[in-house]
N, C-alpha and C positions, 0 to 999 in steps of 0.2 A: 671891142663889143659886137655882138650879135645883132641881126635883124631878124624880125619876126613879122611875118605878113599874116594879117587875120585873113580868114576866110573871104570875106567881102573884098578887102583890098587885092587879094592875089587874084580874084575873079574879075577886078576892075583892071589889073595891070596886064592881064590875058588879052583882055578885049581891045586893048590899044596897038595901034601898029608898031612894028618891030622896031623902028626907028626910036620911039618914045620909049617903049619897054626898056631897051639898052640904056637910053639916056638916064631914065628914073632909076635903074638898078645900079649904073654907076655913081650916080650923084649920091644913092642911099650909103654905098660902099665908102665913098668920100667920108660923109658925114659920120658914118660909123667908126673911122679910124681916128677922127678928132678927140681930142680930150673931153672937150664940153660941148657935144653938138647943138646944143640948145642955143648955143650964140648966133646960130645960123637961122632961128626959129621965131616965130612970133606966137605969144600965147594967145590964143582965142578963149576968153571966158565963158561966152556963150555955150561952149562945147566942151570947155575944161580939158582941151588939148594943145598941141603945139602944132604948129601949120610951118612947113616948109615949101619954099617956091621952087620947081623945076619946069622952066619955060612957062608954058600956059596953064601947068598942072599944079594943083595944090595936093599936098600930102601932109595928112593929119596923123600925127603920132603922139604916142605916151612914151616916157623913158622909164626905163627899168633899172635896176642895180647895173646890169650888163647886157641889156637888151634895148633895141629900139622897136618898139611894137607899133608897125604900121597898121591903122585901122581904115583908112579910107583914102582913096586916088580919085581926085575929081578934077574936072578942067575947071578953070577959074570962073568963068560966065555961070556955071552951075554952083559952085561951091559957095558963092557968096549970097544966093537967093534964098539960103534957109534962115 
C-alpha cells in the first residue's frame, strides 16, 4: 500500500520538528505494511475520516484501494476543538 500526503498534510508535516517528522513517517510506513491499517484507527463521523494516533499528534486519513491518503496532521489539543 502506498502513502499519499495531501498538500495541507505535507505542509503540516514539514513544520514539525525533525523527531516528530521521522516518528510520523515511520508510523505511516508501519500502517501501510499492514493488511488492514484501519484496525489501528478510529472512525470520526463528523469528519468522515479515520484517525490514527502517533504520540500527541492525530493523523486523519482516507483509505483508497491501494493508497493511504493522509489529509491532515494536527496536535491532539487542536484536533478535538473542531
